[in-house]
C-alpha positions in Angstrom: 28.7 -14.9 5.2 29.5 -11.3 6.6 33.0 -11.1 7.5 34.5 -8.6 10.2 34.2 -5.2 8.7 34.2 -1.7 9.8 31.7 -1.1 12.4 28.9 1.3 11.1 26.0 2.7 13.3 22.2 2.9 12.3 20.8 6.2 12.9 17.6 6.7 14.6 14.4 7.2 12.5 13.9 10.8 11.0 10.4 12.1 12.1 9.3 11.9 8.5 10.1 8.1 8.6 8.6 7.4 12.1 5.6 9.5 11.3 3.6 9.6 8.0 3.7 13.1 6.9 1.2 14.9 4.6 1.1 18.6 3.7 -2.3 19.5 1.8 -2.7 22.7 0.1 -6.1 24.1 0.0 -7.5 26.5 -2.2 -8.2 29.1 0.3 -5.2 31.4 0.4 -6.2 33.8 3.4 -8.0 31.5 6.0 -6.7 31.0 9.4 -7.5 27.3 10.6 -8.2 26.7 14.1 -8.2 23.5 16.6 -11.9 23.1 15.8 -11.5 22.8 12.2 -9.1 20.1 12.4 -11.1 18.1 14.9 -14.1 18.5 12.8 -12.3 17.3 9.8 -11.5 13.9 11.6 -15.3 13.7 12.1 -16.0 14.2 8.6 -14.3 10.9 7.7 -17.0 8.1 7.8 -16.2 5.5 10.5 -13.6 7.7 12.4 -14.5 8.3 16.4 -13.0 10.9 18.1 -11.7 9.8 21.6 -9.8 13.1 22.8 -7.9 16.2 21.7 -4.9 18.3 22.9 -4.1 21.7 21.7 -0.6 23.2 22.3 -0.2 26.8 22.2 3.6 26.8 21.9 3.3 24.6 18.9 0.2 25.7 17.6 -0.6 22.2 17.0 -3.8 20.1 17.5 -3.6 16.4 18.5 -6.4 14.4 17.7 -6.7 10.8 19.0 -9.2 8.9 17.1 -10.5 5.2 16.6 -11.0 4.0 13.0 -11.4 0.4 11.5 -10.5 -1.0 15.1 -7.5 0.7 15.4 -6.5 3.9 17.5 -4.6 6.6 15.6 -2.9 10.0 16.6 -3.0 12.7 14.0 -1.1 16.0 14.7 -2.5 18.9 12.7 -0.7 22.3 12.0 -0.9 25.1 9.6 2.5 26.3 8.4 4.0 28.3 5.7 4.4 26.5 2.4 7.6 26.1 0.1 7.8 23.2 -2.7 11.3 21.6 -2.2 13.0 21.7 -5.6 13.7 18.1 -5.7 9.6 17.4 -5.9 9.4 19.3 -9.0 10.9 16.2 -10.8 7.8 14.2 -9.3 5.2 16.5 -10.8 5.0 15.2 -14.2 1.3 14.2 -13.9 0.3 18.0 -12.7 -1.3 20.4 -15.5 0.8 23.4 -15.8 -1.9 25.2 -14.0 -2.2 22.8 -11.3 1.9 22.9 -10.8 1.8 26.8 -10.8 -0.8 27.0 -8.3 1.2 24.6 -6.0 4.6 26.2 -6.2 3.1 29.4 -5.6 1.1 28.3 -2.4 1.7 30.1 0.8 0.9 27.7 3.4 -0.2 24.1 3.9 -2.3 22.0 6.3 -0.1 19.2 7.7 -0.9 15.8 8.9 1.3 14.1 10.9 0.2 10.5 11.8 1.3 7.1 13.4 0.2 4.1 11.1 -0.4 1.1 13.4 -3.0 -0.5 11.0 -2.8 -2.4 7.7 -0.7 -0.1 5.5 -3.2 0.3 2.8 -6.0 1.0 5.0 -3.7 3.4 7.0 -2.6 5.4 4.1 -6.0 5.4 2.9 -7.3 7.0 6.0 -4.9 9.7 5.7 -5.8 10.7 2.1 -9.4 11.1 3.5 -8.2 13.2 6.3 -6.4 15.4 3.8 -9.5 15.7 1.5 -11.9 16.3 4.5 -9.3 19.3 5.6 -9.4 20.5 2.0 -12.4 19.5 -0.3 -10.8 21.7 -2.9 -7.0 21.1 -2.9 -4.4 22.4 -4.8 -2.2 19.3 -4.6 -0.9 16.9 -1.9 2.6 16.5 -0.6 3.7 13.3 0.8 6.8 14.1 2.6 7.4 10.6 4.0 7.6 9.3 0.2 9.1 12.7 -1.1 6.6 13.1 -3.9 3.4 15.1 -4.7 0.2 14.5 -6.1 -2.3 16.5 -8.2 -5.7 17.3 -6.6 -7.7 15.1 -9.3 -5.4 12.1 -7.9 -6.5 13.0 -4.3 -10.0 13.5 -4.7 -10.3 10.0 -6.8 -8.1 8.3 -4.2 -9.6 9.6 -1.2 -13.1 8.9 -2.5 -13.3 5.5 -3.5 -13.6 2.8 -0.9 -11.3 0.7 -2.8 -7.7 1.0 -0.9 -4.8 2.5 -3.1 -2.3 0.1 -4.5 0.8 -1.0 -2.4 3.0 0.9 -5.0 1.5 4.3 -4.0 2.8 3.8 -0.4 6.3 4.4 -1.3 8.6 5.8 -4.3 11.7 4.4 -5.7 14.5 7.0 -6.4 17.4 6.4 -8.8 20.7 8.4 -8.4 23.0 8.3 -11.1 26.8 8.3 -11.2 29.2 9.4 -13.7 30.3 5.9 -14.3 26.9 4.7 -15.6 26.4 3.3 -12.2 23.0 3.8 -10.5 21.6 3.7 -6.9 18.3 2.6 -6.4 16.4 3.2 -3.2 12.9 3.6 -1.4 11.4 6.4 0.7 7.9 5.9 2.4 8.3 2.2 3.7 9.5 2.9 7.3 6.4 5.0 8.4 4.8 1.3 8.0 7.3 -0.4 10.4 9.1 -1.9 7.1 12.7 -1.3 6.2 13.5 0.9 3.3 15.2 -1.0 0.6 18.0 -0.3 -1.7 19.8 -1.8 -4.9 23.6 -1.0 -4.9 25.7 -1.2 -7.9 23.0 -1.2 -10.3 23.5 0.2 -13.9 21.6 2.0 -16.9 21.3 -1.4 -18.8 19.5 -3.2 -15.6 17.9 -0.4 -13.9 14.4 -1.2 -15.1 14.2 -4.5 -14.1 16.0 -3.7 -10.8 13.2 -1.4 -10.1 10.6 -4.0 -10.8 12.3 -6.4 -8.4 12.7 -3.6 -5.6 9.1 -2.7 -6.1 7.9 -6.3 -6.0 9.7 -7.0 -2.9 8.7 -3.8 -1.1 5.0 -4.6 -2.0 5.4 -8.1 -0.3 7.0 -6.7 2.7 4.3 -4.3 3.1 1.8 -7.3 3.3 3.7 -9.1 6.1 3.0 -9.2 9.7 4.5 -6.6 12.1 6.8 -9.3 13.5 8.4 -10.5 10.0 12.1 -10.4 10.0 13.3 -9.8 6.5 16.8 -10.5 7.6 16.2 -14.0 8.7 13.7 -14.6 5.7 13.9 -15.0 1.8 11.1 -14.5 -0.6 10.4 -16.3 -4.0 9.2 -13.2 -5.7 9.4 -13.9 -9.4 11.2 -15.7 -12.1 13.6 -14.7 -15.0 12.8 -15.3 -18.6 14.7 -18.4 -18.1 12.3 -19.7 -15.7 15.1 -19.3 -12.9 13.7 -18.3 -9.5 14.3 -15.1 -8.1 14.7 -15.4 -4.1 15.4 -12.2 -2.4 16.5 -11.3 1.0 18.2 -8.0 2.3 20.5 -7.0 5.0 21.0 -3.7 7.1 23.1 -1.1 5.3 25.6 -1.4 8.1 26.4 -4.9 7.2 25.7 -4.8 3.6 28.2 -2.0 2.8 31.2 -4.3 3.9 30.2 -6.6 1.2 31.1 -3.8 -1.5 34.4 -2.4 -2.7 35.0 0.9 -4.4 31.1 2.0 -4.4 30.8 5.1 -6.4 27.2 5.5 -5.1 25.4 4.5 -1.8 28.6 4.4 0.2 29.6 5.3 3.5 30.1 9.2 2.4 26.7 9.0 0.6 25.1 8.5 4.1 26.2 11.3 6.2 23.0 13.1 5.9 20.6 10.5 5.1 19.8 7.0 4.1 21.5 5.8 7.4 18.8 4.8 9.5 16.7 1.9 8.9 17.6 0.9 5.2 18.6 -2.3 3.7 20.3 -3.2 0.3 18.8 -6.4 -1.4 20.6 -9.6 -2.1 19.8 -12.7 -4.1 20.2 -16.4 -3.0 21.5 -18.5 -5.9 20.0 -21.8 -4.6 18.3 -23.3 -1.8 21.9 -24.7 -0.4 23.0 -21.2 -0.4 20.0 -20.0 1.5 20.9 -22.7 4.0 24.4 -21.6 4.5 23.5 -17.9 4.3 25.7 -17.3 0.9 24.4 -13.9 -0.6 24.7 -13.0 -4.1 24.9 -9.4 -5.3 22.4 -8.5 -7.9 25.1 -7.3 -10.4 26.0 -10.8 -10.6 22.6 -11.5 -12.6 23.5 -8.7 -15.0 22.1 -9.9 -18.6 20.0 -12.7 -17.1 17.0 -10.4 -16.2 16.0 -10.0 -19.8 13.4 -7.8 -21.3 10.5 -9.4 -19.3 11.3 -11.3 -15.8 7.9 -11.8 -14.0 7.4 -10.7 -10.6 4.7 -11.9 -8.7 1.4 -10.1 -7.1 -0.1 -11.5 -4.0 -4.0 -12.6 -4.1 -4.8 -9.9 -2.2 -3.6 -7.2 -4.3 -4.9 -8.8 -7.4 -8.5 -9.0 -6.0 -7.9 -5.1 -5.2 -7.0 -4.5 -8.8 -10.0 -6.3 -10.0 -12.4 -4.4 -8.0 -11.1 -0.9 -9.1 -10.6 -2.0 -12.5 -14.6 -2.9 -12.5 -15.7 0.1 -10.5 -13.9 2.5 -13.3 -15.1 0.7 -16.3 -16.8 3.8 -17.5 -13.6 5.3 -18.2 -12.8 2.7 -20.7 -16.4 2.9 -22.3 -15.7 6.8 -22.6 -12.1 6.5 -24.3 -13.5 3.5 -26.7 -16.1 5.9 -27.6 -13.7 8.7 -28.4 -11.9 6.4 -30.7 -8.6 8.1 -30.1 -7.2 5.2 -27.6 -5.9 1.7 -27.8 -7.5 -0.2 -25.0 -6.3 -3.6 -23.6 -8.2 -5.4 -21.0 -6.7 -8.5 -18.9 -9.1 -11.3 -18.4 -8.7 -14.3 -15.8 -9.2 -17.3 -17.7 -9.2 -20.9 -15.9 -6.3 -22.7 -16.3 -6.3 -26.2 -17.9 -5.0 -28.0 -15.1 -6.8 -25.4 -12.4 -8.3 -27.2 -9.5 -11.0 -24.4 -9.0 -12.2 -21.0 -10.8 -9.5 -19.3 -8.7 -6.7 -21.1 -10.5 -6.6 -18.4 -13.3 -3.9 -17.2 -16.2 -4.4 -13.4 -16.7 -4.1 -12.6 -20.3 -4.4 -9.5 -22.1 -6.8 -8.8 -25.1 -7.4 -5.7 -27.3 -11.0 -4.2 -27.0 -12.8 -4.1 -30.3 -16.6 -3.4 -29.2 -18.5 -2.9 -26.3 -22.3 -3.6 -25.7 -23.5 -2.2 -22.2 -21.5 -4.3 -19.7 -20.8 -6.9 -22.2 -17.5 -6.4 -24.4 -15.7 -8.1 -27.4 -12.1 -8.2 -27.2 -9.0 -9.8 -29.2 -6.4 -12.0 -27.7 -3.0 -10.3 -28.0 -0.8 -13.1 -27.2 -0.5 -17.0 -26.7 -1.8 -18.0 -23.4 0.8 -20.7 -21.6 -1.9 -22.8 -19.8 -5.4 -22.4 -21.7 -6.0 -24.6 -24.5 -8.0 -23.9 -27.5 -7.3 -20.2 -27.5 -5.1 -18.5 -29.8 -3.6 -14.8 -30.4 -6.2 -13.1 -32.6 -9.2 -15.1 -31.1 -12.3 -12.8 -30.3 -14.2 -13.6 -27.4 -17.2 -11.7 -25.7 -16.8 -11.1 -21.8 -18.6 -8.8 -19.0 -17.4 -6.5 -16.6 -17.0 -9.3 -14.0 -14.4 -11.1 -15.9 -11.8 -8.1 -15.8 -8.7 -8.4 -13.9 -7.0 -5.2 -15.3 -7.2 -2.6 -18.0 -5.1 -0.2 -19.8 -6.1 3.0 -22.1 -3.2 4.1 -24.3 -3.5 7.6 -25.1 -1.1 9.7 -27.1 0.5 11.0 -23.7 0.0 8.5 -21.4 -0.8 4.5 -20.6 -3.5 4.8 -17.9 -4.5 2.1 -15.5 -7.5 2.1 -13.5 -5.3 3.8 -10.4 -4.4 6.6 -12.9 -7.9 7.6 -14.6 -7.2 11.0 -12.9 -4.8 11.6 -15.8 -7.8 11.6 -18.0 -9.5 14.3 -16.0 -9.4 17.8 -17.4 -5.8 19.0 -18.0 -5.0 22.0 -19.7 
């Protein structure tokens, strides 16, 4: 239980937390964009119907109210001078040298600020489509709300597919390191979807990788909840440790959570004077069902050493279906990489469990690709399945594209999933 502590005050949301803020940079250095240009871009998005518009001469801004997928949206468009924040340079590892140079030297951007009342992935996808409609040949996209930047190849692929982006694209996880091995993990980008930002306090270099996986899994789970879901009054079974012990997660507002920590070197009150002081919540665990009923919280550091090398965090059925659809849509990238003979390719296949009640009750296991014949392929099992008898490591089987759950192409430079195939497009 939380005792009586110093009262801290949650601050109002910043504009970048209330609104979803994009800056798309077009490859048209001298063009002056008009209100009509912005309205026309909305009309180019398939399924969008403009309801009304308003232009502010004082702000030189155009507001467009429109309907899309049964929801009413408002987007505010502006053209502004552009300067990439220094911190964003660390998010640009997937840019080619030429792409990075062009974005850094850009003089203006087209800004899209939106309220996102609809389902998070669909709303985010809509904003990507608007960005590409404005700048069909972009130099890059800056997601100010998530404090990250994307190369033009990523935007083109993400905006043109009919499959929504993964939940993990909707937010970022940043790690702040201290001098004493401590690490403070926190998210950016969740608030714009009506979800609290999340944190892990008092992490360290040995456990940060597992903590990041836990943080990501919990964030994805919250993004799929109904708008009236209260994470402070709920707990989520999000995974299992190597020992098969359950991982049950909850969170508390930072204004309550800080009182449970003493001598924090990172993420304490002094680190929140200029940010991380609105809707953000450190994560806690429940050790048992009894602790959950009593409200007895456990800090993550008390699980240090228990996560092991491979804790398992769950993915929802909805997200699994999205992954399957994208993996199948982009299977041609696998064919091309296999023909080049320069990459190792593994493919995840859903196999019916021995105790499965129907075809949806599957174990998803990895195979290494060894041959392709049209939409059929032969693959070799890379590990022992848990609940599929008669199949062992090294066994080869033939499958079709419709059997695929996921795949990964391992090049010398990258490990590329279906969501990251832009990395295989022309880099210098």
